[in-house]
DRENGU-421882 format. One record per residue (C-alpha): x, y, z; residue in one letter. Coordinates in steps of 0.5 Angstrom, whole numbers. Layout:
N
{{X Y Z} A} ...
END
This chain:
427
{{211 -102 -148} M} {{216 -107 -145} R} {{216 -111 -152} R} {{218 -105 -156} H} {{223 -102 -151} I} {{227 -109 -151} T} {{226 -109 -159} L} {{229 -102 -159} L} {{235 -104 -155} V} {{236 -111 -159} A} {{236 -107 -166} A} {{241 -102 -163} T} {{246 -107 -160} V} {{245 -111 -166} V} {{247 -105 -171} L} {{253 -103 -166} V} {{255 -110 -166} L} {{255 -111 -174} V} {{259 -104 -175} A} {{264 -106 -170} F} {{265 -114 -171} L} {{265 -113 -179} V} {{271 -109 -179} P} {{274 -113 -174} L} {{273 -120 -177} A} {{276 -117 -184} L} {{282 -115 -180} L} {{283 -121 -176} V} {{283 -125 -183} R} {{288 -120 -186} D} {{292 -120 -180} V} {{292 -128 -180} A} {{294 -128 -188} R} {{300 -123 -187} T} {{302 -127 -181} R} {{302 -133 -185} T} {{306 -130 -191} L} {{311 -127 -186} A} {{313 -133 -183} A} {{314 -137 -190} A} {{318 -131 -192} N} {{322 -131 -186} V} {{323 -139 -187} R} {{325 -138 -194} A} {{330 -132 -192} Q} {{333 -136 -187} S} {{335 -141 -192} L} {{338 -136 -197} A} {{345 -136 -194} P} {{346 -144 -194} V} {{344 -143 -202} V} {{349 -137 -203} A} {{354 -142 -200} A} {{353 -146 -206} G} {{354 -153 -202} D} {{348 -157 -205} R} {{349 -163 -200} G} {{347 -158 -194} T} {{342 -155 -198} V} {{338 -162 -199} E} {{339 -163 -192} L} {{336 -156 -190} A} {{330 -157 -195} L} {{329 -164 -192} Q} {{328 -161 -185} Q} {{324 -156 -187} T} {{319 -161 -191} A} {{319 -165 -184} S} {{316 -159 -181} T} {{310 -158 -186} G} {{313 -153 -190} H} {{316 -156 -196} P} {{321 -151 -200} M} {{324 -151 -207} T} {{331 -149 -209} V} {{332 -147 -217} L} {{339 -147 -219} W} {{342 -143 -224} P} {{344 -149 -228} D} {{337 -151 -229} G} {{337 -157 -223} R} {{332 -157 -218} V} {{333 -159 -210} S} {{327 -160 -206} G} {{320 -161 -208} S} {{319 -161 -216} P} {{317 -154 -219} A} {{317 -151 -226} V} {{320 -145 -228} R} {{314 -141 -229} D} {{314 -133 -231} P} {{315 -131 -223} G} {{321 -136 -223} V} {{324 -133 -229} R} {{323 -126 -226} L} {{326 -128 -219} A} {{332 -130 -223} E} {{334 -123 -225} R} {{335 -122 -218} G} {{328 -119 -216} Q} {{324 -123 -210} S} {{317 -123 -210} L} {{310 -126 -208} T} {{306 -129 -214} V} {{298 -130 -213} D} {{297 -137 -215} T} {{290 -141 -216} P} {{291 -145 -209} G} {{294 -139 -205} G} {{300 -135 -206} R} {{308 -137 -208} E} {{314 -133 -205} I} {{320 -133 -209} L} {{327 -131 -206} V} {{332 -129 -211} A} {{339 -131 -208} V} {{345 -127 -211} L} {{352 -129 -211} G} {{351 -137 -213} V} {{356 -139 -218} P} {{353 -139 -225} G} {{348 -134 -223} G} {{342 -133 -219} T} {{339 -138 -215} A} {{331 -138 -213} V} {{328 -140 -207} I} {{321 -142 -208} R} {{316 -144 -202} T} {{308 -143 -203} S} {{302 -142 -198} V} {{295 -145 -199} S} {{289 -141 -198} D} {{287 -146 -192} R} {{294 -144 -189} Q} {{293 -137 -189} M} {{286 -138 -186} R} {{288 -142 -180} A} {{285 -140 -174} G} {{281 -135 -177} V} {{275 -139 -177} T} {{276 -140 -169} R} {{277 -133 -168} A} {{271 -131 -172} W} {{267 -136 -167} G} {{270 -133 -161} I} {{267 -126 -164} L} {{261 -129 -165} A} {{260 -132 -158} A} {{262 -125 -155} L} {{257 -122 -159} S} {{251 -126 -157} C} {{253 -126 -150} G} {{253 -118 -150} L} {{247 -118 -154} L} {{244 -123 -149} A} {{246 -119 -143} V} {{243 -112 -146} S} {{237 -116 -147} L} {{236 -118 -140} V} {{238 -111 -138} L} {{233 -108 -143} A} {{228 -112 -140} D} {{229 -111 -133} R} {{229 -103 -135} L} {{223 -104 -139} A} {{219 -108 -133} R} {{221 -103 -128} S} {{218 -98 -132} L} {{212 -102 -134} V} {{211 -104 -127} R} {{210 -96 -125} R} {{206 -94 -131} I} {{201 -100 -129} A} {{201 -98 -122} L} {{199 -91 -124} L} {{194 -94 -129} A} {{191 -98 -123} D} {{191 -92 -119} L} {{187 -88 -124} A} {{182 -94 -125} R} {{181 -94 -118} R} {{180 -87 -117} V} {{175 -87 -123} S} {{171 -93 -119} H} {{171 -88 -113} G} {{176 -91 -108} D} {{179 -84 -107} L} {{184 -86 -101} D} {{188 -90 -106} V} {{196 -88 -107} R} {{202 -90 -110} V} {{209 -89 -107} A} {{213 -85 -112} P} {{219 -89 -115} G} {{222 -90 -122} G} {{225 -84 -127} P} {{224 -77 -125} P} {{218 -76 -130} E} {{214 -82 -127} I} {{215 -79 -120} R} {{212 -73 -122} D} {{206 -76 -125} V} {{205 -81 -119} T} {{205 -74 -115} A} {{201 -71 -119} G} {{196 -77 -119} L} {{196 -77 -112} N} {{195 -70 -111} D} {{189 -70 -115} L} {{186 -76 -112} A} {{187 -72 -105} G} {{184 -66 -108} Q} {{178 -70 -111} I} {{176 -73 -104} G} {{177 -66 -101} E} {{172 -63 -106} L} {{167 -69 -105} L} {{167 -69 -97} A} {{166 -61 -97} R} {{160 -62 -102} E} {{157 -67 -98} R} {{158 -63 -92} E} {{155 -57 -95} A} {{149 -61 -98} A} {{148 -65 -91} A} {{148 -58 -88} D} {{143 -55 -92} L} {{139 -61 -92} S} {{139 -60 -84} H} {{137 -53 -85} R} {{131 -55 -89} L} {{128 -59 -84} R} {{126 -54 -78} T} {{122 -50 -83} P} {{119 -56 -86} L} {{117 -58 -79} T} {{114 -51 -78} V} {{110 -51 -84} L} {{107 -58 -83} R} {{105 -56 -76} L} {{102 -49 -79} E} {{98 -54 -84} A} {{95 -58 -79} E} {{92 -52 -75} T} {{88 -50 -82} L} {{81 -49 -81} S} {{80 -53 -88} D} {{81 -60 -87} P} {{82 -61 -94} A} {{87 -56 -95} E} {{91 -58 -89} A} {{91 -65 -92} E} {{93 -62 -99} R} {{99 -58 -96} I} {{101 -64 -91} G} {{102 -68 -97} D} {{106 -63 -101} Q} {{110 -62 -94} V} {{111 -70 -94} G} {{114 -70 -101} V} {{119 -65 -99} L} {{121 -68 -93} E} {{122 -75 -96} R} {{126 -71 -102} T} {{130 -68 -96} V} {{131 -74 -93} T} {{134 -78 -99} D} {{138 -72 -100} L} {{141 -73 -93} I} {{142 -80 -94} N} {{146 -79 -101} T} {{150 -74 -98} T} {{152 -78 -92} R} {{154 -84 -97} R} {{161 -85 -98} P} {{164 -86 -105} A} {{164 -93 -107} R} {{170 -97 -107} T} {{167 -103 -111} E} {{162 -104 -117} A} {{155 -104 -114} P} {{151 -110 -115} C} {{144 -112 -112} A} {{138 -117 -113} D} {{133 -113 -117} A} {{128 -119 -116} A} {{128 -119 -108} A} {{128 -112 -108} I} {{123 -110 -112} V} {{119 -116 -109} T} {{120 -113 -102} E} {{118 -106 -104} R} {{112 -107 -107} V} {{110 -111 -101} E} {{112 -105 -97} F} {{107 -101 -101} W} {{102 -106 -102} S} {{99 -104 -95} A} {{97 -97 -97} L} {{95 -100 -104} A} {{90 -104 -100} D} {{88 -98 -96} E} {{86 -94 -102} Q} {{83 -100 -106} Q} {{88 -100 -111} R} {{90 -107 -115} R} {{97 -108 -115} V} {{100 -113 -120} D} {{107 -116 -119} L} {{111 -120 -125} D} {{118 -122 -122} V} {{121 -128 -125} P} {{124 -133 -120} P} {{131 -133 -118} G} {{136 -127 -117} P} {{137 -122 -122} L} {{143 -118 -121} P} {{144 -111 -123} V} {{149 -106 -123} K} {{146 -101 -117} V} {{147 -101 -110} R} {{141 -104 -106} A} {{139 -98 -102} E} {{139 -94 -109} D} {{135 -99 -112} L} {{130 -99 -106} S} {{130 -91 -107} A} {{128 -92 -114} C} {{122 -96 -113} L} {{120 -92 -107} D} {{120 -86 -112} A} {{116 -89 -117} L} {{111 -92 -113} L} {{111 -86 -109} G} {{109 -82 -115} N} {{104 -87 -117} V} {{100 -86 -110} F} {{101 -78 -110} S} {{99 -77 -117} H} {{93 -82 -119} T} {{86 -82 -116} P} {{85 -87 -110} E} {{83 -94 -113} G} {{87 -93 -119} S} {{91 -100 -121} A} {{98 -100 -122} L} {{103 -106 -125} A} {{110 -107 -123} V} {{114 -112 -128} A} {{121 -114 -128} L} {{124 -117 -134} Q} {{131 -119 -136} P} {{133 -118 -143} R} {{138 -117 -148} S} {{144 -116 -143} G} {{140 -112 -138} A} {{134 -112 -133} V} {{128 -108 -135} Y} {{123 -105 -129} L} {{116 -103 -132} T} {{111 -99 -127} V} {{105 -98 -130} D} {{99 -94 -127} D} {{91 -93 -129} A} {{92 -85 -128} G} {{92 -79 -132} P} {{99 -80 -135} G} {{104 -75 -136} F} {{102 -69 -139} G} {{109 -66 -140} E} {{115 -69 -142} R} {{120 -65 -138} H} {{119 -68 -131} L} {{126 -71 -132} L} {{129 -64 -131} R} {{131 -62 -124} R} {{126 -57 -120} G} {{121 -57 -126} V} {{114 -57 -123} S} {{108 -60 -126} T} {{102 -59 -121} A} {{105 -62 -115} S} {{111 -66 -117} S} {{118 -63 -117} T} {{121 -68 -122} G} {{126 -70 -117} L} {{124 -77 -116} G} {{124 -79 -123} L} {{131 -75 -124} D} {{134 -79 -119} I} {{131 -86 -122} V} {{134 -83 -129} R} {{141 -82 -126} R} {{141 -89 -122} T} {{139 -92 -128} A} {{145 -88 -133} E} {{150 -90 -127} A} {{149 -97 -128} S} {{149 -96 -136} G} {{142 -96 -137} G} {{137 -91 -138} S} {{129 -89 -137} L} {{124 -88 -142} Q} {{117 -85 -141} L} {{111 -88 -144} G} {{103 -89 -144} V} {{101 -95 -140} S} {{96 -100 -143} P} {{91 -97 -139} A} {{92 -90 -142} E} {{96 -88 -136} G} {{103 -87 -134} A} {{109 -92 -136} R} {{116 -91 -133} V} {{121 -96 -136} M} {{128 -97 -133} V} {{133 -101 -136} R} {{139 -103 -131} F} {{146 -105 -133} G} {{148 -112 -130} V} {{154 -113 -127} P} {{160 -118 -130} P} {{158 -125 -130} R} {{161 -128 -124} G} {{159 -122 -119} R} {{155 -124 -113} A} {{150 -119 -110} S} 
END
């Protein structure tokens, strides 16, 4: 934009200068030519009284003086004699001998012929010539001055245009940075109004928009957190009621379901309390996967489950917050422990491939009977589907995806693809 504005101003100024300077340059040339011819005519007219007196000696002396100043003249007498510079009696001279003063174009310039009447014997003719070089004297210098002034005006206009364009571009760049930071979750950023009225209006609108988005998100988090806290009390009562059931198996089954619901409510509360992100998230997937699998290994040992972990050495950064990635692992592993019989093996693998990091969780359970688990609130047996939905949204937020399939043991397979942060971003 800055370059376009500068080029537009440059083109406009050049057109204005051309429209103004071309006629002015032609006028300067014509004025110089007219002035030179007028001066030559005045010199010739000033000699006419001397020639009319008929004293040829005085005329010769006057011609010598004019020749010494660089303006030679010739007097052609009626008797055919010539005083001063040599000259021939061409048609112009013969016309002047009839009493008519005139100016004649010649190959090298112009010739001024002044008829002097009253000379004994007829009409004398005073002849002087002006070359093209003499008529152009000073024109080149004047044109050079005009060209220099034009270049100066053009340079000044370009500097002013660049300053104007830079101020506009700076304001627009600030607005673009504001929009980018708001899109990244920084809802506290603001830009001071400035620039033209239109830019100020846009700035005020974006500032108000960022503030309203922040207020809406805050109210949404407060409402969700309040709802989640309201759910804790009936869940606690429900757990206590389940513990009083006479059938231990039924009490355990209901208690497990209440536990799943409590964990879901806890995750919801943690999510709503989390502030909007202000920078690109990044976490070491290798370290977090290893840590969460070790955490669940105690329960796996208790249930006699074999756990296979395949994590390459070294950090594997992904575009996910550490707490979100931990929640994904807990949701996936929790589903395995909740929906597969005790003793069923599971395998967790982490692999970088094609600019992404793939997390695969396989189990030896009954597998997925339906493919609509990702829809929030859709139930299959005792699952709400919320855990996998959280995993999917976390993966998609990083630029990845989630796929369901069949494991090598004919059980369930969940493959999560996480996007990676830009190179050089530390976890």
